[in-house]
PAMIFI-854066 format. One record per residue (C-alpha): residue number from 1; residue in one letter; x, z, y. Coordinates in steps of 0.05 Angstrom, whole numbers. Layout:
N
NODE num residu   east     up  north
NODE NUM      A      X      Z      Y
...
***
This chain:
322
NODE num residu   east     up  north
NODE   1      M   -355   -687   1583
NODE   2      S   -373   -645   1644
NODE   3      S   -334   -579   1652
NODE   4      T   -401   -543   1650
NODE   5      E   -409   -565   1578
NODE   6      L   -360   -510   1558
NODE   7      P   -326   -543   1499
NODE   8      G   -298   -497   1447
NODE   9      I   -224   -495   1429
NODE  10      P   -206   -550   1379
NODE  11      A   -183   -523   1312
NODE  12      A   -110   -544   1322
NODE  13      A   -108   -516   1392
NODE  14      A   -141   -451   1370
NODE  15      A    -89   -441   1316
NODE  16      A    -33   -451   1367
NODE  17      A    -67   -405   1417
NODE  18      A    -82   -347   1370
NODE  19      P    -99   -284   1410
NODE  20      K    -48   -229   1420
NODE  21      V    -77   -160   1412
NODE  22      A    -45    -99   1443
NODE  23      A    -56    -31   1475
NODE  24      V   -105     -3   1424
NODE  25      R   -133     65   1446
NODE  26      V   -183    109   1412
NODE  27      G   -227    160   1447
NODE  28      E   -298    187   1443
NODE  29      G   -312    144   1382
NODE  30      E   -293     79   1418
NODE  31      E   -233     33   1411
NODE  32      L   -203     -6   1469
NODE  33      R   -158    -65   1459
NODE  34      S   -128   -119   1502
NODE  35      V   -134   -190   1476
NODE  36      T    -88   -242   1508
NODE  37      L   -105   -316   1506
NODE  38      P    -70   -371   1545
NODE  39      G    -87   -359   1618
NODE  40      L   -133   -302   1602
NODE  41      T   -131   -228   1582
NODE  42      L   -194   -192   1562
NODE  43      N   -206   -118   1550
NODE  44      I   -251   -108   1489
NODE  45      R   -289    -43   1476
NODE  46      S   -314    -31   1406
NODE  47      R   -345     24   1364
NODE  48      P   -329     28   1289
NODE  49      P   -392      7   1251
NODE  50      A   -427     57   1206
NODE  51      R   -408     14   1146
NODE  52      T   -371    -50   1130
NODE  53      G   -405   -117   1127
NODE  54      L   -451   -108   1188
NODE  55      P   -464   -171   1230
NODE  56      P   -422   -177   1293
NODE  57      A   -449   -167   1364
NODE  58      L   -420   -179   1433
NODE  59      C   -444   -147   1498
NODE  60      V   -431   -175   1568
NODE  61      H   -439   -133   1631
NODE  62      G   -465   -151   1700
NODE  63      L   -434   -159   1770
NODE  64      G   -390   -100   1786
NODE  65      G   -401    -70   1717
NODE  66      S   -357    -63   1656
NODE  67      S   -359    -56   1581
NODE  68      L   -376     18   1592
NODE  69      N   -447     -4   1611
NODE  70      W   -460    -17   1537
NODE  71      S   -431     47   1507
NODE  72      A   -498     83   1497
NODE  73      L   -532     23   1464
NODE  74      M   -472      8   1420
NODE  75      E   -473     79   1394
NODE  76      L   -547     74   1377
NODE  77      L   -538      8   1341
NODE  78      A   -475     28   1302
NODE  79      D   -514     26   1237
NODE  80      E   -542    -44   1252
NODE  81      V   -485    -85   1281
NODE  82      D   -410    -86   1288
NODE  83      A   -411    -86   1364
NODE  84      E   -361   -104   1417
NODE  85      A   -367   -104   1493
NODE  86      V   -323   -147   1537
NODE  87      D   -296   -134   1606
NODE  88      L   -304   -201   1641
NODE  89      P   -242   -227   1677
NODE  90      G   -229   -185   1739
NODE  91      F   -275   -128   1718
NODE  92      G   -265    -64   1679
NODE  93      D   -195    -65   1650
NODE  94      S   -189   -141   1648
NODE  95      P   -142   -173   1699
NODE  96      P   -163   -235   1739
NODE  97      P   -161   -302   1703
NODE  98      D   -100   -345   1718
NODE  99      D   -144   -401   1745
NODE 100      G   -184   -355   1791
NODE 101      N   -250   -382   1763
NODE 102      Y   -305   -330   1770
NODE 103      S   -363   -378   1764
NODE 104      I   -418   -370   1712
NODE 105      T   -384   -427   1675
NODE 106      G   -316   -393   1681
NODE 107      H   -342   -327   1653
NODE 108      A   -381   -364   1598
NODE 109      R   -317   -401   1579
NODE 110      A   -280   -335   1573
NODE 111      V   -334   -308   1526
NODE 112      I   -332   -372   1484
NODE 113      R   -256   -371   1481
NODE 114      H   -257   -300   1456
NODE 115      L   -309   -315   1402
NODE 116      D   -273   -378   1380
NODE 117      A   -206   -343   1376
NODE 118      A   -233   -282   1340
NODE 119      G   -276   -322   1292
NODE 120      R   -333   -272   1298
NODE 121      G   -390   -321   1310
NODE 122      P   -447   -327   1304
NODE 123      V   -459   -260   1339
NODE 124      H   -518   -222   1365
NODE 125      L   -504   -235   1439
NODE 126      M   -528   -187   1493
NODE 127      G   -522   -194   1568
NODE 128      N   -544   -157   1631
NODE 129      S   -554   -188   1700
NODE 130      L   -494   -234   1712
NODE 131      G   -478   -224   1639
NODE 132      G   -548   -248   1622
NODE 133      A   -536   -313   1659
NODE 134      V   -469   -320   1625
NODE 135      C   -500   -309   1556
NODE 136      T   -556   -358   1570
NODE 137      R   -504   -412   1584
NODE 138      V   -464   -393   1522
NODE 139      A   -526   -396   1478
NODE 140      A   -547   -463   1507
NODE 141      V   -481   -500   1499
NODE 142      R   -454   -465   1437
NODE 143      P   -514   -449   1392
NODE 144      D   -466   -442   1333
NODE 145      L   -438   -379   1364
NODE 146      V   -505   -342   1376
NODE 147      R   -549   -312   1322
NODE 148      T   -597   -275   1369
NODE 149      L   -598   -266   1445
NODE 150      T   -617   -203   1483
NODE 151      L   -622   -208   1559
NODE 152      V   -632   -147   1603
NODE 153      S   -653   -167   1674
NODE 154      P   -617   -234   1669
NODE 155      A   -594   -264   1735
NODE 156      L   -635   -328   1730
NODE 157      P   -654   -366   1794
NODE 158      E   -712   -338   1835
NODE 159      L   -749   -376   1889
NODE 160      R   -765   -312   1926
NODE 161      V   -706   -264   1921
NODE 162      Q   -724   -191   1933
NODE 163      R   -702   -163   2000
NODE 164      T   -664   -107   1964
NODE 165      A   -622   -160   1929
NODE 166      V   -602   -197   1993
NODE 167      P   -542   -153   2010
NODE 168      T   -512   -168   1941
NODE 169      G   -522   -243   1952
NODE 170      L   -490   -238   2021
NODE 171      L   -424   -219   1987
NODE 172      A   -418   -292   1969
NODE 173      L   -412   -313   2042
NODE 174      P   -341   -323   2070
NODE 175      G   -317   -262   2109
NODE 176      V   -375   -216   2091
NODE 177      T   -337   -178   2038
NODE 178      R   -279   -166   2086
NODE 179      L   -326   -140   2139
NODE 180      F   -362    -95   2089
NODE 181      S   -297    -67   2061
NODE 182      R   -274    -50   2131
NODE 183      A   -341    -19   2150
NODE 184      T   -341     25   2087
NODE 185      K   -268     41   2087
NODE 186      G   -282    115   2099
NODE 187      W   -333    121   2044
NODE 188      T   -315    166   1986
NODE 189      A   -318    140   1915
NODE 190      E   -378    186   1903
NODE 191      R   -416    157   1961
NODE 192      R   -403     86   1936
NODE 193      T   -423    106   1866
NODE 194      R   -488    139   1887
NODE 195      G   -505     77   1926
NODE 196      V   -495     33   1865
NODE 197      I   -537     80   1822
NODE 198      A   -593     81   1873
NODE 199      L   -593      5   1872
NODE 200      C   -589     -4   1797
NODE 201      Y   -630     54   1768
NODE 202      G   -706     59   1771
NODE 203      D   -697    135   1773
NODE 204      P   -627    157   1794
NODE 205      S   -642    228   1772
NODE 206      R   -635    205   1700
NODE 207      V   -559    201   1710
NODE 208      S   -527    266   1686
NODE 209      E   -474    302   1726
NODE 210      E   -423    285   1672
NODE 211      A   -441    211   1674
NODE 212      L   -438    212   1750
NODE 213      R   -369    244   1748
NODE 214      H   -343    191   1701
NODE 215      A   -374    136   1744
NODE 216      V   -341    164   1806
NODE 217      E   -273    165   1771
NODE 218      E   -282     93   1749
NODE 219      M   -303     72   1820
NODE 220      E   -242    107   1848
NODE 221      R   -197     70   1800
NODE 222      R   -230      2   1808
NODE 223      S   -233      3   1884
NODE 224      Q   -158     12   1888
NODE 225      L   -144    -51   1849
NODE 226      P   -117   -107   1894
NODE 227      Y   -166   -158   1865
NODE 228      F   -228   -113   1866
NODE 229      W   -264   -146   1924
NODE 230      D   -240   -216   1906
NODE 231      A   -271   -210   1837
NODE 232      M   -336   -184   1866
NODE 233      T   -340   -238   1920
NODE 234      R   -324   -297   1875
NODE 235      S   -371   -273   1820
NODE 236      A   -427   -264   1870
NODE 237      R   -412   -334   1896
NODE 238      G   -416   -358   1824
NODE 239      I   -486   -330   1817
NODE 240      V   -509   -362   1882
NODE 241      D   -478   -429   1861
NODE 242      A   -513   -425   1794
NODE 243      Y   -579   -412   1830
NODE 244      T   -572   -478   1867
NODE 245      L   -548   -519   1808
NODE 246      G   -601   -568   1784
NODE 247      G   -608   -618   1728
NODE 248      Q   -587   -606   1657
NODE 249      H   -537   -553   1678
NODE 250      G   -588   -511   1715
NODE 251      L   -598   -443   1683
NODE 252      W   -673   -451   1673
NODE 253      R   -661   -519   1639
NODE 254      Q   -608   -487   1595
NODE 255      A   -655   -429   1579
NODE 256      E   -703   -482   1550
NODE 257      R   -646   -507   1505
NODE 258      V   -632   -439   1473
NODE 259      L   -648   -440   1399
NODE 260      A   -633   -367   1383
NODE 261      P   -690   -316   1378
NODE 262      T   -689   -281   1445
NODE 263      L   -708   -211   1469
NODE 264      L   -722   -206   1544
NODE 265      V   -720   -138   1577
NODE 266      Y   -746   -127   1648
NODE 267      G   -753    -65   1691
NODE 268      G   -813    -53   1736
NODE 269      R   -768    -19   1788
NODE 270      D   -712    -70   1787
NODE 271      R   -687    -80   1858
NODE 272      L   -641   -138   1840
NODE 273      V   -680   -181   1791
NODE 274      S   -755   -183   1802
NODE 275      H   -798   -164   1743
NODE 276      R   -843   -222   1765
NODE 277      M   -793   -268   1731
NODE 278      A   -809   -239   1663
NODE 279      G   -867   -286   1651
NODE 280      R   -827   -348   1670
NODE 281      A   -769   -326   1626
NODE 282      A   -815   -314   1567
NODE 283      A   -843   -385   1575
NODE 284      A   -774   -416   1584
NODE 285      F   -740   -387   1521
NODE 286      R   -775   -422   1463
NODE 287      D   -769   -365   1413
NODE 288      S   -776   -303   1456
NODE 289      R   -806   -234   1458
NODE 290      L   -814   -192   1520
NODE 291      L   -803   -118   1533
NODE 292      T   -824    -92   1601
NODE 293      L   -806    -21   1622
NODE 294      P   -847     -1   1684
NODE 295      E   -801     57   1704
NODE 296      A   -734     22   1690
NODE 297      G   -688     -9   1741
NODE 298      H   -635    -62   1733
NODE 299      V   -596    -31   1674
NODE 300      A   -649    -13   1623
NODE 301      M   -598     -8   1567
NODE 302      M   -566     50   1606
NODE 303      E   -631     82   1631
NODE 304      Y   -672     75   1568
NODE 305      P   -622     60   1512
NODE 306      E   -666     87   1456
NODE 307      T   -724     42   1476
NODE 308      V   -680    -20   1483
NODE 309      A   -646     -3   1417
NODE 310      R   -713     -1   1381
NODE 311      A   -731    -70   1409
NODE 312      V   -663    -98   1387
NODE 313      R   -673    -69   1317
NODE 314      E   -740   -104   1312
NODE 315      L   -709   -170   1335
NODE 316      L   -654   -164   1284
NODE 317      D   -702   -143   1228
NODE 318      D   -749   -201   1242
NODE 319      T   -692   -250   1247
NODE 320      G   -663   -226   1182
NODE 321      R   -729   -233   1146
NODE 322      S   -739   -304   1172
***
C-alpha cells in the first residue's frame, strides 16, 4: 500500500497508542487541550456544545493559520455540532512532527490519527485552503471518518495560478524563505499581520481593531518560534508537490472519490485561490453544493461567518433528512 493511502491505526496499535491529553485551558468560551500521540502532539481547540448528543465536527486551517481561524464559525454552530479545530503540526500551538513531514499527506495523516485515536468519526469535516486540500484527501481515503465535507477556498491544483498567489508559492523554493526572512527582519508584527490580512481578506476593513490586536499578538508569538519558517516553507512545498502529483493520488482525482455531501465556498475577491475554480470543483465532487461570495476573500468563514454558518446548517439539515 502506498504511503499516500493513509491507512488508519489498526485496532491493537490504536489501543497501545492511546492519546495523552494535557494542558487544558478555558477562556472566552473555548477549551484548549494538547493531545499527544506517538511522534505527534496536536493542540485542539473546542467550544462546549449547546447540548449533549450533538454530532462531532472537526475544522482544519490553512497555510500560516491556526485553530483560531474557526472560532467565529464554531460559536455560531454550537447548537448544531460538537466542534473542534486542530492546529496542524508546526502551526498554532502544535509543535513540529517528529518525522518533519509537512506534506498534504503528512497533515492528512495527522488528522486521521487524531480522529482514529479520539473515536469521534464520522465527523462533519471542514477545511480552508491548505486545510481544504488536507480534508479532501482525508475524505477520499477514509470515507468512514467523514459525514459531510465543507471546503472554504480549498487549495486544489490550478493550471493558471493567480499572480497574487505566486509569492506564497515561491516560499517552497530552496533559499527563498531565508532571503525573505532576512529582507523583512525589521518588519514589525503589525506590518506582517496587515500584509497577511490584505492578502487573505476581500475587505480588510472588516477586521476590527480588537481582532487586529489579537492577530498581531499571535504573529509576534509565532514568528519567534524557532520552527516558524520551516513549517511555512515545508507546508508550502507540500502544496506545490500536491499540485504536480498525478494519477490516483492527484487531488482532483481524489475529489472525484469523495462520497460525503460537500459544501464548496469560494470568494470573488480571493487572491490565493481563484474563484474560477468553483465550477470545476462543483463538477468534481459528486454530491456538492456551491456557495459563492462575491465580496469575500480567502477566509470566508472569518469574513462572513454568519453566511457560511447558514450554508453549513442547510448542508447538515439536508444530510440529516436524507
